[in-house]
Structures are given as structure tokens and as C-alpha cells.
C-alpha positions as a Python dict, from the first residue, in 0.01 Angstrom:
ca = {
    (1, 'X'): (0, 0, 0),
    (2, 'X'): (182, 67, 326),
    (3, 'X'): (521, -7, 169),
    (4, 'X'): (437, 224, -121),
    (5, 'X'): (356, 510, 117),
    (6, 'X'): (670, 454, 326),
    (7, 'X'): (898, 427, 20),
    (8, 'X'): (762, 757, -116),
    (9, 'X'): (759, 940, 220),
    (10, 'X'): (384, 989, 196),
    (11, 'X'): (117, 1029, 460),
    (12, 'X'): (-227, 870, 397),
    (13, 'X'): (-382, 1212, 329),
    (14, 'X'): (-120, 1279, 58),
    (15, 'X'): (-290, 1019, -162),
    (16, 'X'): (-586, 1256, -197),
    (17, 'X'): (-382, 1573, -260),
    (18, 'X'): (-116, 1437, -502),
    (19, 'X'): (-336, 1176, -671),
    (20, 'X'): (-248, 1270, -1032),
    (21, 'X'): (127, 1222, -981),
    (22, 'X'): (117, 884, -805),
    (23, 'X'): (187, 561, -992),
    (24, 'X'): (50, 289, -767),
    (25, 'X'): (197, -65, -773),
    (26, 'X'): (-5, -313, -978),
    (27, 'X'): (-68, -518, -663),
    (28, 'X'): (-244, -217, -508),
    (29, 'X'): (-436, -143, -828),
    (30, 'X'): (-545, -507, -853),
    (31, 'X'): (-656, -512, -490),
    (32, 'X'): (-873, -203, -531),
    (33, 'X'): (-1003, -339, -861),
    (34, 'X'): (-1133, -647, -681),
    (35, 'X'): (-878, -905, -795),
    (36, 'X'): (-839, -1031, -435),
    (37, 'X'): (-1211, -1029, -373),
    (38, 'X'): (-1460, -772, -244),
    (39, 'X'): (-1423, -632, 110),
    (40, 'X'): (-1729, -601, 329),
    (41, 'X'): (-1924, -292, 216),
    (42, 'X'): (-1669, -226, -60),
    (43, 'X'): (-1371, 10, -87),
    (44, 'X'): (-1396, 382, -5),
    (45, 'X'): (-1533, 515, -334),
    (46, 'X'): (-1307, 822, -364),
    (47, 'X'): (-993, 626, -280),
    (48, 'X'): (-1085, 352, -526),
    (49, 'X'): (-1130, 606, -808),
    (50, 'X'): (-792, 767, -731),
    (51, 'X'): (-609, 435, -742),
    (52, 'X'): (-786, 288, -1046),
    (53, 'X'): (-745, 610, -1252),
    (54, 'X'): (-1038, 538, -1481),
    (55, 'X'): (-1024, 157, -1474),
    (56, 'X'): (-1351, -10, -1384),
    (57, 'X'): (-1363, -239, -1079),
    (58, 'X'): (-1482, -595, -1126),
    (59, 'X'): (-1799, -724, -964),
    (60, 'X'): (-1753, -1099, -1018),
    (61, 'X'): (-1531, -1363, -861),
    (62, 'X'): (-1171, -1290, -979),
    (63, 'X'): (-1114, -1652, -1083),
    (64, 'X'): (-1387, -1623, -1345),
    (65, 'X'): (-1161, -1387, -1544),
    (66, 'X'): (-864, -1624, -1564),
    (67, 'X'): (-779, -1782, -1897),
    (68, 'X'): (-753, -2165, -1906),
    (69, 'X'): (-395, -2293, -1870),
    (70, 'X'): (-245, -2588, -2058),
    (71, 'X'): (6, -2711, -1798),
    (72, 'X'): (183, -2945, -2040),
    (73, 'X'): (236, -2669, -2294),
    (74, 'X'): (337, -2414, -2029),
    (75, 'X'): (589, -2659, -1882),
    (76, 'X'): (751, -2710, -2222),
    (77, 'X'): (770, -2333, -2277),
    (78, 'X'): (923, -2277, -1933),
    (79, 'X'): (1184, -2549, -1978),
    (80, 'X'): (1281, -2404, -2316),
    (81, 'X'): (1308, -2054, -2166),
    (82, 'X'): (1514, -2163, -1864),
    (83, 'X'): (1722, -2427, -2042),
    (84, 'X'): (1659, -2707, -1792),
    (85, 'X'): (1386, -2938, -1661),
    (86, 'X'): (1137, -2805, -1406),
    (87, 'X'): (904, -2974, -1157),
    (88, 'X'): (538, -2898, -1089),
    (89, 'X'): (620, -2657, -807),
    (90, 'X'): (844, -2451, -1035),
    (91, 'X'): (574, -2453, -1305),
    (92, 'X'): (303, -2323, -1070),
    (93, 'X'): (543, -2060, -933),
    (94, 'X'): (616, -1939, -1285),
    (95, 'X'): (247, -1922, -1378),
    (96, 'X'): (162, -1726, -1062),
    (97, 'X'): (467, -1497, -1082),
    (98, 'X'): (571, -1486, -1450),
    (99, 'X'): (793, -1178, -1414),
    (100, 'X'): (959, -1277, -1087),
    (101, 'X'): (1023, -1648, -1132),
    (102, 'X'): (1291, -1633, -1411),
    (103, 'X'): (1507, -1411, -1189),
    (104, 'X'): (1450, -1646, -894),
    (105, 'X'): (1554, -1943, -1109),
    (106, 'X'): (1863, -1761, -1238),
    (107, 'X'): (1963, -1690, -879),
    (108, 'X'): (1915, -2056, -783),
    (109, 'X'): (2117, -2177, -1082),
    (110, 'X'): (2405, -1940, -1004),
    (111, 'X'): (2412, -1951, -624),
    (112, 'X'): (2212, -2265, -536),
    (113, 'X'): (1962, -2250, -247),
    (114, 'X'): (2052, -1935, -52),
    (115, 'X'): (1743, -1968, 169),
    (116, 'X'): (1965, -2156, 418),
    (117, 'X'): (2147, -1827, 490),
    (118, 'X'): (2003, -1630, 785),
    (119, 'X'): (1810, -1331, 650),
    (120, 'X'): (2021, -1052, 813),
    (121, 'X'): (2342, -1210, 680),
    (122, 'X'): (2196, -1258, 332),
    (123, 'X'): (2105, -889, 310),
    (124, 'X'): (2391, -726, 505),
    (125, 'X'): (2675, -982, 510),
    (126, 'X'): (2904, -1084, 792),
    (127, 'X'): (3107, -839, 999),
    (128, 'X'): (3480, -906, 1041),
    (129, 'X'): (3519, -1172, 1308),
    (130, 'X'): (3154, -1278, 1289),
    (131, 'X'): (3068, -1646, 1251),
    (132, 'X'): (2756, -1823, 1128),
    (133, 'X'): (2645, -2180, 1061),
    (134, 'X'): (2446, -2301, 760),
    (135, 'X'): (2255, -2632, 753),
    (136, 'X'): (2276, -2712, 382),
    (137, 'X'): (2118, -3056, 421),
    (138, 'X'): (2036, -3300, 703),
    (139, 'X'): (2356, -3381, 890),
    (140, 'X'): (2572, -3136, 691),
    (141, 'X'): (2653, -2800, 849),
    (142, 'X'): (2892, -2532, 722),
    (143, 'X'): (3054, -2305, 980),
    (144, 'X'): (3172, -1982, 818),
    (145, 'X'): (3374, -1704, 982),
    (146, 'X'): (3470, -1380, 807),
    (147, 'X'): (3829, -1281, 887),
    (148, 'X'): (3894, -977, 665),
    (149, 'X'): (3799, -796, 345),
    (150, 'X'): (4079, -663, 124),
    (151, 'X'): (4107, -325, -47),
    (152, 'X'): (3934, -246, -374),
    (153, 'X'): (4156, -323, -673),
    (154, 'X'): (4174, -126, -997),
    (155, 'X'): (3932, -368, -1164),
    (156, 'X'): (3673, -319, -889),
    (157, 'X'): (3738, -650, -710),
    (158, 'X'): (3822, -732, -350),
    (159, 'X'): (3975, -1036, -181),
    (160, 'X'): (3761, -1183, 97),
    (161, 'X'): (3936, -1395, 364),
    (162, 'X'): (3729, -1641, 566),
    (163, 'X'): (3728, -1975, 746),
    (164, 'X'): (3515, -2266, 628),
    (165, 'X'): (3480, -2535, 895),
    (166, 'X'): (3810, -2418, 1045),
    (167, 'X'): (4005, -2409, 716),
    (168, 'X'): (4136, -2076, 583),
    (169, 'X'): (3994, -1979, 245),
    (170, 'X'): (3989, -1671, 23),
    (171, 'X'): (3790, -1564, -279),
    (172, 'X'): (3807, -1265, -513),
    (173, 'X'): (3472, -1096, -578),
    (174, 'X'): (3354, -785, -759),
    (175, 'X'): (3244, -502, -532),
    (176, 'X'): (2914, -395, -688),
    (177, 'X'): (2906, -73, -481),
    (178, 'X'): (3216, 62, -657),
    (179, 'X'): (3039, 91, -991),
    (180, 'X'): (2725, 238, -834),
    (181, 'X'): (2933, 503, -655),
    (182, 'X'): (3094, 609, -981),
    (183, 'X'): (2783, 606, -1197),
    (184, 'X'): (2595, 935, -1223),
    (185, 'X'): (2219, 904, -1233),
    (186, 'X'): (2019, 1167, -1418),
    (187, 'X'): (1705, 1270, -1234),
    (188, 'X'): (1381, 1375, -1402),
    (189, 'X'): (1322, 1750, -1392),
    (190, 'X'): (1026, 1856, -1183),
    (191, 'X'): (754, 2011, -1397),
    (192, 'X'): (910, 1896, -1725),
    (193, 'X'): (626, 1717, -1907),
    (194, 'X'): (880, 1546, -2135),
    (195, 'X'): (1056, 1372, -1843),
    (196, 'X'): (913, 1050, -1703),
    (197, 'X'): (1057, 942, -1368),
    (198, 'X'): (1078, 613, -1181),
    (199, 'X'): (815, 632, -905),
    (200, 'X'): (1020, 422, -661),
    (201, 'X'): (1342, 217, -644),
    (202, 'X'): (1338, -119, -818),
    (203, 'X'): (1438, -322, -1120),
    (204, 'X'): (1313, -275, -1477),
    (205, 'X'): (1106, -580, -1572),
    (206, 'X'): (972, -468, -1911),
    (207, 'X'): (1034, -187, -2157),
    (208, 'X'): (738, -161, -2392),
    (209, 'X'): (854, 131, -2608),
    (210, 'X'): (1158, 248, -2801),
    (211, 'X'): (1277, 578, -2943),
    (212, 'X'): (1036, 709, -3207),
    (213, 'X'): (730, 518, -3088),
    (214, 'X'): (398, 705, -3079),
    (215, 'X'): (215, 670, -2749),
    (216, 'X'): (-129, 747, -2612),
    (217, 'X'): (-236, 854, -2264),
    (218, 'X'): (-260, 549, -2040),
    (219, 'X'): (-13, 335, -2238),
    (220, 'X'): (220, 128, -2018),
    (221, 'X'): (570, 243, -2115),
    (222, 'X'): (775, 51, -1860),
    (223, 'X'): (720, -196, -1575),
    (224, 'X'): (939, -190, -1264),
    (225, 'X'): (946, -427, -967),
    (226, 'X'): (1052, -389, -605),
    (227, 'X'): (982, -629, -318),
    (228, 'X'): (745, -823, -549),
    (229, 'X'): (547, -504, -616),
    (230, 'X'): (512, -435, -988),
    (231, 'X'): (454, -76, -1096),
    (232, 'X'): (335, 28, -1442),
    (233, 'X'): (486, 356, -1561),
    (234, 'X'): (217, 502, -1785),
    (235, 'X'): (198, 789, -2031),
    (236, 'X'): (-3, 1084, -1902),
    (237, 'X'): (-73, 1227, -2248),
    (238, 'X'): (-45, 1144, -2618),
    (239, 'X'): (298, 1199, -2771),
    (240, 'X'): (612, 1025, -2894),
    (241, 'X'): (916, 868, -2728),
    (242, 'X'): (1245, 1051, -2779),
    (243, 'X'): (1472, 830, -2566),
    (244, 'X'): (1461, 534, -2328),
    (245, 'X'): (1729, 557, -2060),
    (246, 'X'): (1708, 208, -1908),
    (247, 'X'): (1680, -147, -2038),
    (248, 'X'): (1525, -459, -1891),
    (249, 'X'): (1717, -582, -1587),
    (250, 'X'): (1859, -240, -1496),
    (251, 'X'): (1822, -104, -1141),
    (252, 'X'): (1651, 233, -1098),
    (253, 'X'): (1625, 473, -806),
    (254, 'X'): (1332, 696, -721),
    (255, 'X'): (1302, 998, -956),
    (256, 'X'): (1556, 856, -1206),
    (257, 'X'): (1486, 980, -1559),
    (258, 'X'): (1370, 662, -1735),
    (259, 'X'): (1200, 793, -2051),
    (260, 'X'): (1221, 1120, -2243),
    (261, 'X'): (928, 1229, -2458),
    (262, 'X'): (952, 1442, -2772),
    (263, 'X'): (885, 1815, -2737),
}
């Protein structure tokens, strides 16, 4: 809830004054619905109604609502989906986080275990001349020093020059920021009831509609995810879909025009 407020530049009191326009992350909705349990003396009633938007809170133990899981069958499905064998830890992770785990597995398959990289370097990279060490397994340490980053080429790539355990190396990589600088994002028009905007930055997990589909108020049109917070983008009124601007896997920014409704 705190991250949602910060990301949207909101103060706590804004939740009560702009309640109709806020699309709360599913983790927040689930918490206020009771899916993490019941807090002592319950949630503030007005705040709970704002966040649930008509959904009814539960009064039982959340686990009572879970469907039984066939672990053998789910493991076979997951292995078929990922294309490789999985262990019990991967299976449980997938069951608990069905939308997040496939992306995590894809990252592991492509880049191996990047958790050995210090967090600031993983997110921001090395500065020229900076050195770091990575313990990739017991007794095996990689010492990496960034020497220089080349200019952007016409195909959007750069050469990166570095030292690996004292040996000079170089690699050519694509600069993802070049494409994002060139791309022009269309923003949803304020007050236009036919424009549906992304409530916060993130990645599109699911697109549930296509052009021409009839929709009803409350239908989940698209699901986005940011920092493990899933947000359902719902229809505010009955109507029809004229255009869907993003597909699953695309990155969206706050207020991007994601869906256009028919006049």
C-alpha cells in the first residue's frame, strides 16, 4: 500500500478524495479482503469499502478457500510449460506465484543465478573503473572490473570493455535505453471515458480482451505487475473494446494508453 501511494504521488488522505479513479494492486485488495487474515478489530470500514469497490470481505480462514492441488499433475504441467525438469522448490514457487515464476525461470535459464551480484550493481551496473567480486560457488570467485563502454552503433549495440580475473575481455550488447528513448508513448487523455490508462509503471502480465469484445463494468481487461504487485485494470462501465495498445510482456509507464473503448 505504501509503495502504491509513493508510486502515484499520493498522500493517505487522497485515497478518500480520489477513490473512484484508483486501481489498487491485487495484493492490497486481497489484504483488505482478509486473504492474509483478520487484523485486531478489523479494517477501517470506509477504507475497506473504497479498496474493495463492491467486493465482499471474507470472514473465514483464508486457507479454507484454496482449491486442492495435485502436485504430481502440476509438476508435469510446469515442466511442459518451461521445457525442462523442475524440483519441488520450483514447483511450490510456481504454485504460489503463477504469474511471476515463469519470468523468473526464463531469467535463470538465460543469465544463470544472478543473485550472486550485489544488488546496487545488478540494478545500476558498474561505473568505469569500478571493480566487484562475485562468489559463484564455494572456492570460486570472479573479479570483474569495468574499463570502458563504447559508443552506440547504428544497430543499437555498444561494446563493453572489462577485466575478468585480470584478463581483458569485451562483449557487444544491445543498449535497451536507445529504443526506449526513440519510442513515443501515447498517454491516455484526462476525462476521456474511452481511454483506459495504466495506473502505474510495470509489465503486462495478461490481456483478457481483444478488439471488438463486449465488456461489462468490473471486468478485468488487463493485469500488470510491478515489484511483485499485480494490478487489475478493470472496466468502469459496460461497452466494447476498440483497440488494445499493449500485449503480454510489454512494459508500460504510468498513464500510458493501454486500451481504447468504442464511442
